[in-house]
C-alpha positions as CSV (number, residue, x, y, z in Angstrom):
1,M,24.0,87.0,130.6
2,T,24.5,84.8,127.6
3,R,21.7,85.2,125.0
4,Q,20.2,82.1,123.4
5,I,18.6,83.8,120.4
6,N,19.6,87.1,118.7
7,D,17.1,89.8,117.6
8,N,16.7,88.2,114.2
9,G,15.7,84.9,115.6
10,V,19.0,83.1,114.9
11,P,20.0,80.6,117.6
12,L,23.2,81.5,119.4
13,I,23.7,78.1,121.1
14,D,23.3,74.5,119.9
15,G,20.1,72.6,120.3
16,L,17.5,75.3,119.6
17,E,16.5,74.6,116.0
18,V,13.9,71.9,115.2
19,F,14.8,69.9,112.2
20,T,12.7,67.6,110.1
21,S,14.1,64.7,108.1
22,I,13.4,64.6,104.4
23,P,14.2,61.3,102.5
24,V,15.9,61.9,99.1
25,L,16.5,59.0,96.7
26,G,19.7,58.7,94.7
27,E,20.0,57.3,91.2
28,D,18.7,53.9,90.2
29,V,21.5,51.3,90.6
30,I,19.8,48.7,88.4
31,S,21.6,48.1,85.1
32,F,19.7,49.3,82.0
33,G,17.1,51.1,84.0
34,N,13.8,50.0,85.7
35,S,11.9,48.8,82.6
36,F,12.3,45.8,80.3
37,T,12.4,44.8,76.7
38,R,12.0,41.5,74.8
39,N,15.8,41.0,75.1
40,T,16.1,41.6,78.8
41,L,16.1,37.9,79.4
42,S,17.7,36.9,76.1
43,G,20.1,34.3,77.6
44,S,19.2,30.7,78.6
45,T,17.6,30.1,82.0
46,I,19.9,28.6,84.6
47,S,18.7,25.2,85.9
48,T,19.4,24.9,89.6
49,T,19.7,21.6,91.5
50,L,20.6,22.6,95.1
51,I,18.4,23.6,98.1
52,N,19.9,27.0,98.1
53,Y,19.0,27.7,94.5
54,S,20.1,31.4,94.7
55,I,23.7,30.6,95.5
56,D,23.6,27.8,92.9
57,A,22.3,30.2,90.2
58,A,24.8,32.9,91.1
59,T,27.7,30.4,91.0
60,Q,26.6,29.0,87.6
61,A,26.4,32.6,86.2
62,G,30.0,33.2,87.2
63,L,29.1,35.9,89.7
64,P,30.3,38.0,91.2
65,V,32.3,39.7,88.5
66,F,32.4,42.9,90.5
67,K,30.7,45.1,87.9
68,S,27.1,45.7,86.9
69,T,25.5,42.9,85.0
70,N,22.3,42.4,83.1
71,W,19.4,40.3,84.4
72,F,19.8,36.5,84.6
73,S,16.9,34.0,84.9
74,Y,16.8,30.7,86.7
75,G,14.4,27.9,87.6
76,T,14.5,24.7,89.7
77,S,15.1,21.4,87.9
78,G,13.2,18.9,89.9
79,V,16.1,17.5,91.9
80,V,15.0,19.3,95.1
81,Y,12.1,21.5,94.1
82,T,9.5,20.9,91.3
83,S,10.9,21.5,87.9
84,I,9.9,24.7,86.1
85,G,10.0,22.8,82.9
86,T,9.3,25.0,79.9
87,R,7.6,27.8,82.0
88,V,10.9,29.7,82.4
89,P,10.9,33.5,83.1
90,A,10.4,35.5,80.0
91,S,10.6,39.2,79.2
92,D,8.5,41.5,76.9
93,V,8.0,45.2,76.5
94,N,7.9,46.6,80.1
95,T,7.0,43.1,81.5
96,I,8.8,40.1,83.0
97,I,6.6,37.1,83.5
98,I,7.6,34.4,86.1
99,S,5.4,31.3,86.4
100,A,5.0,28.5,88.9
101,V,4.7,24.7,88.4
102,V,3.2,22.7,91.3
103,G,4.2,19.0,91.6
104,R,2.1,16.1,92.8
105,E,3.0,16.7,96.4
106,A,0.7,19.2,98.0
107,G,2.2,22.6,97.9
108,S,5.3,21.5,96.1
109,S,6.1,24.5,93.9
110,S,8.9,25.3,91.6
111,N,11.1,28.2,92.3
112,S,12.1,30.5,89.5
113,G,13.0,34.1,89.0
114,I,15.6,36.7,88.1
115,F,18.8,38.1,89.5
116,Q,21.3,40.8,88.9
117,E,24.7,41.8,90.4
118,L,24.7,45.4,91.5
119,N,27.7,47.7,91.6
120,D,29.1,50.5,93.7
121,L,26.8,50.0,96.6
122,I,27.8,51.5,99.9
123,P,27.7,48.7,102.6
124,N,25.4,49.4,105.5
125,N,23.9,52.4,103.7
126,D,20.1,52.5,103.3
127,Y,18.6,51.4,100.0
128,T,15.1,51.0,98.9
129,L,13.8,48.5,96.3
130,S,10.5,49.3,94.5
131,L,8.9,46.5,92.4
132,S,5.7,47.2,90.4
133,L,3.4,44.4,89.3
134,T,1.2,44.2,86.1
135,G,-2.4,43.3,85.8
136,V,-1.6,39.7,84.6
137,T,-0.6,38.6,88.1
138,S,-2.6,35.6,89.3
139,S,-4.5,35.6,92.6
140,V,-2.1,33.4,94.6
141,G,1.6,33.5,94.9
142,T,4.7,34.4,96.8
143,I,7.6,36.8,95.9
144,S,10.7,36.2,97.9
145,I,13.5,38.8,97.7
146,S,17.0,38.2,99.0
147,R,20.6,39.1,98.2
148,V,23.7,37.0,97.7
149,Y,27.0,38.5,98.6
150,S,30.7,37.5,98.6
151,V,32.8,37.0,101.6
152,R,36.6,36.4,101.6
153,S,37.5,33.1,103.2
154,Q,40.6,34.7,104.8
155,P,41.8,38.3,104.8
156,S,44.9,37.3,102.9
157,D,43.2,34.8,100.6
158,N,41.8,35.7,97.2
159,S,39.2,33.0,97.3
160,I,35.6,34.0,98.2
161,T,32.5,32.3,99.4
162,L,28.9,33.3,98.7
163,N,26.4,33.9,101.5
164,Q,22.7,34.7,101.3
165,S,20.9,37.4,103.2
166,A,17.6,37.0,105.1
167,V,14.7,36.3,102.7
168,S,11.9,38.9,102.6
169,V,8.7,37.1,101.8
170,H,5.7,38.9,100.2
171,E,2.4,37.1,99.7
172,I,0.7,38.6,96.7
173,T,-2.8,38.6,95.2
174,S,-4.4,40.0,92.0
175,E,-4.9,43.2,94.0
176,T,-1.2,43.7,94.8
177,S,0.4,46.4,92.7
178,K,3.7,47.2,94.4
179,I,6.3,45.8,96.8
180,N,8.7,48.1,98.6
181,L,11.7,46.8,100.6
182,D,14.4,48.7,102.5
183,F,17.7,47.0,103.0
184,K,21.4,47.6,103.8
185,P,24.0,46.0,101.4
186,Y,26.6,43.6,102.8
187,S,29.0,44.4,100.0
188,P,29.5,46.8,97.1
189,N,28.3,44.1,94.7
190,D,25.3,42.4,96.3
191,I,23.3,40.2,93.9
192,I,19.6,40.9,94.1
193,F,17.3,37.8,93.7
194,I,13.6,38.0,93.0
195,N,11.9,34.5,93.3
196,Y,8.3,33.4,92.6
197,S,6.4,30.4,93.8
198,S,2.8,29.4,94.2
199,S,0.5,26.7,95.6
200,V,-1.5,26.8,92.3
201,D,-0.1,25.2,89.2
202,G,0.2,27.7,86.3
203,N,-0.1,30.8,88.4
204,L,2.2,33.6,87.4
205,V,3.4,37.1,88.3
206,G,4.0,40.0,85.9
207,I,6.6,42.6,86.9
208,S,6.5,45.9,85.1
209,S,9.4,47.7,86.7
210,I,12.2,47.3,89.3
211,S,14.3,50.0,90.8
212,I,16.8,50.2,93.6
213,N,17.9,53.6,94.9
214,A,20.1,54.9,97.7
215,K,18.0,56.3,100.5
216,N,19.5,59.5,102.0
217,N,18.0,61.6,104.7
218,Y,18.5,65.3,105.0
219,D,17.7,67.4,108.0
220,V,16.2,70.8,107.3
221,P,14.9,73.4,109.8
222,V,11.2,73.6,110.3
223,V,9.8,77.0,109.1
224,L,6.5,78.5,110.2
225,N,4.6,81.1,108.2
226,F,3.2,83.9,110.4
227,P,0.6,86.1,108.6
228,S,1.9,89.2,110.3
229,G,5.6,88.5,110.4
230,G,6.5,86.3,107.5
231,N,8.5,83.1,107.9
232,S,10.2,82.2,111.2
233,K,12.3,79.2,112.3
234,V,10.9,77.2,115.2
235,L,13.3,77.5,118.1
236,V,11.6,75.7,121.0
237,R,13.2,72.2,121.2
238,R,15.7,71.6,124.0
239,Y,15.5,75.2,125.2
240,D,18.1,75.6,128.0
241,E,16.2,77.1,130.9
242,S,19.3,77.1,133.0
243,I,20.6,80.2,131.1
244,P,19.0,83.4,132.6
245,L,17.3,85.8,130.2
246,D,18.7,89.3,129.6
247,D,17.0,92.1,131.5
248,G,13.7,92.9,129.8
249,E,13.8,89.9,127.5
250,P,10.4,88.0,127.4
251,D,10.3,84.4,128.8
252,T,8.7,83.1,125.6
253,I,10.2,82.6,122.2
């Protein structure tokens, strides 16, 4: 009869080994690493006037350029959302500060933040974003994370349009220290947007680091340690009982 496992415990047919999945993160795809300097936001803040401020900001920045870019900053101008005024995003050593301005209308907050075009992403692959906050974060606010990506108007046309992904909304308090988000890119050059707003005038959020890594899963066989016999692979899943045992072979593994 066909044996399922040899004398050394090695499976002879498919489906006997039990595997466990181990996540392994790839290199950070953020340009210039996951920390900041005083010059991280050295350029002028883009002033947006449209309801979709993310696409407005990306267009004004001339993105996509299909290569990694540094961080850009933006803020609403008062045409649609309350103007950020002089409280534009600013960077310092290991910190980016994003503030909120609330207008006269109840709950009418400015929207401002930072964005960067990524490069060499694998569409539909798994990525994870990790964002750490500093102790200067105020008690009320919302961080919204989304991506803007390019789509060709026609397969034979060189012109492109910009779309925005679903927005992931994270309510934060002074106790919030980290935000994690898993996503699948739409293109090799998705543009990541991190927006801040608040219902309290003058509130702000401090970001100490941002990283985005490819998220790969590797299957490895489970190994048990038997005090008397050393290590042994677990060979019990999907055991094929339709295959008869050899004469004298025990009916347990």
